[in-house]
N, C-alpha and C positions, 0 to 999 in steps of 0.2 A: 162490778165485774165478778162474775161467778167463779168462786174458788180462788180468787187472787187477793193478795193483801196490799193495801195502800202503803206506799213508801215515798220518800223524797229523793230525787236524783239531783246531784250537784255536779256540774262540770265546770272546771276552772282551766282557762287557757292563760298561760303565763310563761315568761322566759324560763328556760331550763335552769339557769343559775338561781332563779328565785323560787324554784319548786320545793326545795327541802323544808322551808318553814310551813308551807301549805300542807305538805305530807304530815308534818308533826301535828298541825291543827286537826287534820282528819283523824289521825290516830287518837289524839287526846279527846276528841268529841265522842269517842266510843264506836267509831265505825269499825267493822270487822275486816275491812280491807278497802282497796282502791285499785283502779286500773290507771296506769301511766302510759301515755302514748307520746313518744318522742318524735321530733321531726315534723310536727304538725305544719309548720311553716318556717323553714330554716331552723332557727334556734328555739322555737316554741314547744312547750310541752302541754298536753292536756291531761288533767287529773280528773277521774270520774269516780264518784262514790255514791252509794245508796244507803240511806239511813231511815230508821223509823221516824215518823213525824215529830215525836217529842224530843228527839235529839238534834234535829236539823237547825232550829233557830240559833243555837249557840255557835254552831260552825259557820252559818251564814253571816252572822254578825262579826265574827273574828276574821273571816276572809275579807269581808268588806273593808274592815279597818286596814288590813295589809294592802289591799288593792288601792286604797286612797293615797298611800305613800308612794306608789309606783304604777307600773303599767300592768295590764291584764284585764280579763273579763270573766264574769261568773254567770252561769246559766243555772236556774233552779226550776225544776218541774216536778209535778206529781207523776208518779209512775206506779205500776202494780207488778208484783212479783209472785211467782208460783211457789217459791220455797222461802218463806219468811225467816225460817230458822237460820239461814245463811247470813242474815243481816241483823240479828238480835244481839 
């Protein structure tokens, strides 16, 4: 993609009460931020973050471990951004 930088987009849908540990994982993975959408379906929250490809595997592994112990789902996709400095 001309002029765009490849990144990894991670979306996690989880119970709102289970969201704080996921937010902590996102922050500790070096993400510069995330978007939290409450009320996705009754009490569910969706957390969305974008990371450089070299930082994503650690976060993906950590989230998978948390999700194995409870409910929730994670989506991971390659994306491209126009302002990579926002995500470094």
